Backbone bond lengths (Angstrom), bond angles and torsions (degrees), N, CA, C in turn:
res aa  C-N    CA-C-N  psi(-1)  N-CA   C-N-CA  omega(-1)  CA-C   N-CA-C  phi
1 V - - - 1.443 - - 1.529 109.58 -
2 S 1.328 117.12 -42.72 1.463 118.81 -178.93 1.524 111.36 -67.36
3 L 1.358 117.45 -25.76 1.458 120.83 176.81 1.529 110.68 -62.13
4 I 1.324 117.43 -24.66 1.460 121.87 179.93 1.533 111.34 -96.08
5 L 1.327 117.39 -42.61 1.463 120.57 -173.26 1.522 113.59 -72.95
6 I 1.322 118.26 -43.82 1.463 120.45 -177.18 1.533 111.68 -65.14
7 P 1.356 119.59 -49.56 1.475 117.66 177.13 1.515 112.72 -61.20
8 R 1.316 117.73 -35.01 1.460 119.67 179.27 1.527 110.42 -62.85
9 K 1.321 116.06 -42.03 1.462 120.08 178.12 1.530 110.86 -65.76
10 L 1.345 117.15 -42.70 1.453 120.74 -179.11 1.523 112.73 -70.03
11 L 1.334 116.71 -30.07 1.458 119.99 -178.07 1.528 113.56 -85.46
12 S 1.335 117.31 -11.20 1.459 118.92 179.08 1.530 109.55 -69.81
13 K 1.319 116.00 143.74 1.460 121.47 -175.30 1.532 110.40 -90.99
14 P 1.337 116.92 132.66 1.464 118.58 172.04 1.530 109.77 -75.13
15 K 1.312 116.69 165.71 1.465 120.55 -174.30 1.529 112.97 -71.97
16 T 1.326 119.64 -48.26 1.461 121.34 -177.79 1.532 109.79 -132.33
17 L 1.318 114.89 136.75 1.464 121.46 177.57 1.520 109.32 -144.88
18 S 1.320 116.19 151.40 1.458 119.84 171.90 1.530 108.02 -75.77
19 V 1.319 116.71 173.12 1.463 120.77 -179.29 1.525 110.05 -61.76
20 R 1.326 116.01 -44.24 1.470 119.57 179.68 1.529 111.17 -65.67
21 G 1.333 116.30 -42.09 1.460 120.18 177.90 1.518 111.61 -63.88
22 E 1.317 116.39 -35.15 1.466 120.47 178.50 1.526 111.13 -67.82
23 Q 1.333 116.80 -39.69 1.462 120.08 177.57 1.520 110.82 -65.73
24 Q 1.318 116.78 -39.94 1.455 120.50 177.96 1.527 110.43 -65.24
25 Q 1.308 116.77 -41.53 1.468 120.94 178.26 1.532 110.16 -63.05
26 Q 1.319 117.60 -38.80 1.458 121.55 179.08 1.535 110.27 -64.79
27 R 1.334 116.86 -41.86 1.466 120.42 177.48 1.523 110.94 -64.29
28 Q 1.344 117.13 -39.07 1.458 120.67 178.01 1.522 111.28 -65.58
29 R 1.322 116.72 -39.21 1.464 120.19 177.00 1.522 111.27 -61.75
30 K 1.323 116.15 -44.87 1.457 120.23 -179.74 1.531 110.66 -63.91
31 A 1.330 116.94 -42.14 1.465 120.50 178.13 1.521 111.22 -64.60
32 T 1.331 116.75 -40.65 1.461 120.51 178.34 1.523 111.09 -63.27
33 T 1.311 116.15 -44.18 1.461 120.33 178.67 1.523 110.79 -61.45
34 T 1.317 117.06 -41.32 1.459 121.02 179.36 1.526 111.06 -63.46
35 V 1.321 116.77 -43.86 1.471 120.24 179.06 1.527 110.32 -63.77
36 V 1.318 117.62 -41.13 1.468 120.42 178.90 1.528 110.65 -64.33
37 V 1.325 117.60 -40.50 1.470 120.63 178.71 1.526 110.51 -64.22
38 F 1.339 117.22 -44.72 1.469 120.27 178.29 1.524 111.52 -62.11
39 T 1.323 116.93 -44.34 1.462 120.77 -179.27 1.529 110.84 -65.48
40 G 1.316 116.93 -42.86 1.463 120.05 178.04 1.518 112.38 -63.04
41 A 1.329 116.84 -42.04 1.471 120.08 177.78 1.520 110.74 -64.35
42 F 1.331 116.97 -41.81 1.462 120.37 178.10 1.520 111.07 -59.72
43 L 1.324 116.40 -49.49 1.466 119.83 -179.39 1.524 111.81 -63.51
44 L 1.309 117.13 -40.19 1.464 120.73 -179.68 1.529 111.82 -63.10
45 F 1.329 116.48 -46.71 1.461 119.54 -175.07 1.522 113.40 -81.22
46 Y 1.322 118.69 -22.79 1.463 120.31 178.46 1.529 113.17 -96.51
47 M 1.318 118.29 -3.11 1.461 120.61 178.31 1.534 112.83 -59.78
48 P 1.340 119.65 -41.39 1.478 117.94 176.02 1.526 112.15 -60.26
49 Y 1.324 117.62 -40.50 1.469 120.44 179.34 1.525 111.07 -63.49
50 F 1.334 116.70 -46.02 1.457 119.67 179.17 1.526 111.02 -62.08
51 S 1.326 116.78 -42.55 1.462 120.66 -178.94 1.523 111.60 -64.17
52 V 1.324 116.73 -47.00 1.471 120.42 -178.89 1.526 110.21 -65.88
53 T 1.329 117.42 -38.12 1.461 120.22 178.38 1.522 111.40 -63.25
54 V 1.320 117.29 -44.42 1.466 120.89 178.58 1.520 110.34 -63.77
55 L 1.330 117.73 -46.00 1.466 120.20 179.89 1.524 111.90 -63.16
56 Y 1.319 116.69 -42.74 1.461 120.71 -179.18 1.531 110.77 -66.43
57 T 1.346 116.64 -39.12 1.464 120.21 177.73 1.514 110.89 -66.55
58 M 1.318 117.28 -42.13 1.470 120.24 177.35 1.516 110.73 -62.67
59 E 1.321 117.04 -40.11 1.459 120.71 178.82 1.530 110.55 -64.09
60 T 1.324 116.71 -39.34 1.458 121.07 -179.67 1.525 111.40 -69.59
61 I 1.333 117.51 -43.02 1.466 121.19 -177.76 1.523 111.33 -73.57
62 I 1.305 117.08 -49.07 1.465 121.28 -175.87 1.525 110.98 -75.01
63 G 1.317 117.10 -33.82 1.456 120.23 -179.21 1.517 112.93 99.54
64 S 1.307 117.12 -10.10 1.461 120.48 175.40 1.520 108.16 -140.84
65 D 1.297 115.21 156.14 1.455 120.48 -177.82 1.523 109.92 -76.00
66 P 1.333 119.19 125.05 1.463 120.53 -178.83 1.526 113.67 -66.46
67 L 1.315 117.51 -20.87 1.462 119.76 179.28 1.519 111.44 -104.88
68 S 1.300 116.37 42.06 1.471 124.98 175.28 1.525 113.44 53.20
69 G 1.306 115.83 56.63 1.457 120.98 170.81 1.510 115.95 78.91
70 I 1.306 118.31 37.59 1.469 119.69 -179.00 1.524 111.40 -66.29
71 F 1.342 117.46 -31.60 1.461 120.43 178.94 1.521 112.46 -91.96
72 S 1.330 117.37 -0.57 1.463 119.08 179.93 1.532 111.72 -76.06
73 G 1.326 117.25 -24.07 1.465 120.66 177.31 1.520 110.42 -77.18
74 P 1.325 117.22 146.83 1.474 119.36 -177.17 1.528 113.20 -65.98
75 F 1.326 117.98 -30.99 1.458 119.21 -178.71 1.526 110.67 -63.62
76 M 1.322 116.74 -52.75 1.459 119.96 -178.03 1.517 111.56 -66.64
77 F 1.324 117.07 -37.16 1.461 119.25 -178.03 1.517 111.25 -66.81
78 W 1.347 117.85 -43.89 1.459 120.70 -174.54 1.529 114.37 -92.79
79 H 1.322 117.66 -19.33 1.465 119.14 -173.70 1.528 114.59 -114.06
80 S 1.308 118.59 -10.22 1.469 118.70 -177.60 1.527 111.49 -70.00
81 W 1.330 118.54 -42.19 1.462 120.01 -179.56 1.528 112.23 -67.63
82 P 1.344 119.53 -46.41 1.476 117.79 176.55 1.533 112.80 -61.14
83 L 1.328 116.73 -35.48 1.460 120.28 177.25 1.532 110.55 -64.26
84 C 1.323 116.70 -40.88 1.471 120.51 177.90 1.522 111.14 -66.23
85 E 1.325 117.20 -39.31 1.460 120.55 177.33 1.532 110.78 -65.77
86 F 1.322 116.44 -37.14 1.462 120.10 176.80 1.529 110.69 -63.79
87 C 1.324 117.23 -40.96 1.469 120.35 178.22 1.523 110.64 -63.55
88 G 1.338 117.75 -36.97 1.455 120.80 176.33 1.515 111.84 -64.77
89 A 1.329 116.74 -42.68 1.465 120.47 177.52 1.529 110.51 -65.96
90 L 1.316 116.81 -37.66 1.459 121.23 177.40 1.529 110.51 -63.74
91 S 1.321 116.57 -36.82 1.463 120.60 176.75 1.524 110.84 -60.96
92 S 1.317 116.39 -42.80 1.465 119.73 178.70 1.521 111.11 -65.11
93 S 1.317 117.21 -36.70 1.463 120.96 177.84 1.526 111.27 -67.69
94 I 1.294 116.42 -39.35 1.461 121.39 179.75 1.531 110.29 -66.72
95 D 1.343 117.77 -34.29 1.461 121.14 178.12 1.527 110.88 -56.86
96 F 1.318 116.56 -43.66 1.455 120.91 178.68 1.533 110.90 -60.55
97 M 1.322 116.75 -42.10 1.461 120.37 179.78 1.532 111.61 -68.01
98 I 1.328 116.13 -34.44 1.468 119.44 176.82 1.525 109.75 -66.02
99 Y 1.340 116.46 -42.14 1.471 119.51 176.05 1.532 110.26 -57.01
100 L 1.313 116.46 -45.79 1.464 119.66 -179.74 1.526 111.87 -62.57
101 A 1.316 116.99 -40.09 1.455 120.56 -176.92 1.529 112.76 -74.82
102 R 1.323 117.59 -33.68 1.459 120.62 -171.45 1.524 115.14 -96.81
103 M 1.343 118.36 -24.59 1.461 119.77 -170.73 1.523 111.90 -120.81
104 K 1.322 115.10 111.34 1.459 120.31 -179.17 1.524 111.29 -64.11
105 S 1.319 118.57 -38.68 1.470 121.50 -179.83 1.528 111.17 -62.61
106 F 1.323 117.00 -34.15 1.464 120.91 177.62 1.528 110.53 -67.98
107 R 1.337 116.91 -40.65 1.468 120.62 177.74 1.523 110.75 -64.29
108 V 1.330 116.49 -42.83 1.469 120.55 179.52 1.525 110.22 -63.35
109 W 1.317 117.43 -44.74 1.458 121.54 178.79 1.518 111.00 -60.88
110 L 1.329 117.14 -41.01 1.457 121.58 -179.07 1.528 111.23 -66.40
111 M 1.331 117.00 -37.84 1.464 120.58 179.10 1.532 112.17 -69.21
112 Q 1.323 116.98 -27.27 1.459 120.88 179.09 1.525 112.18 -74.89
113 K 1.302 117.92 -25.59 1.477 121.50 -176.81 1.489 112.72 -80.29
């Protein structure tokens, strides 16, 4: 909920601002948007890991799979963890692309190297 409410509050425009205040507000909006994009990408790509971890923990504690044997099949048992690790690595790769898309100084620095 706070992922939606805080950026909405920060992105709302005040009624009157000086030129300098307007530039600062624009920079804050851009920073807020960048943080929301990073957080959304993190949650999207790590959701499989969180889900599998919760299901596996419930299966271990309760003694049976709450979703009628989802880990009893060989595919889910042997491939769910590597798939979750791949999604985590993909999240890290996407972060780099978000930096390139959102930050001009990062693009300039990268071109200089």
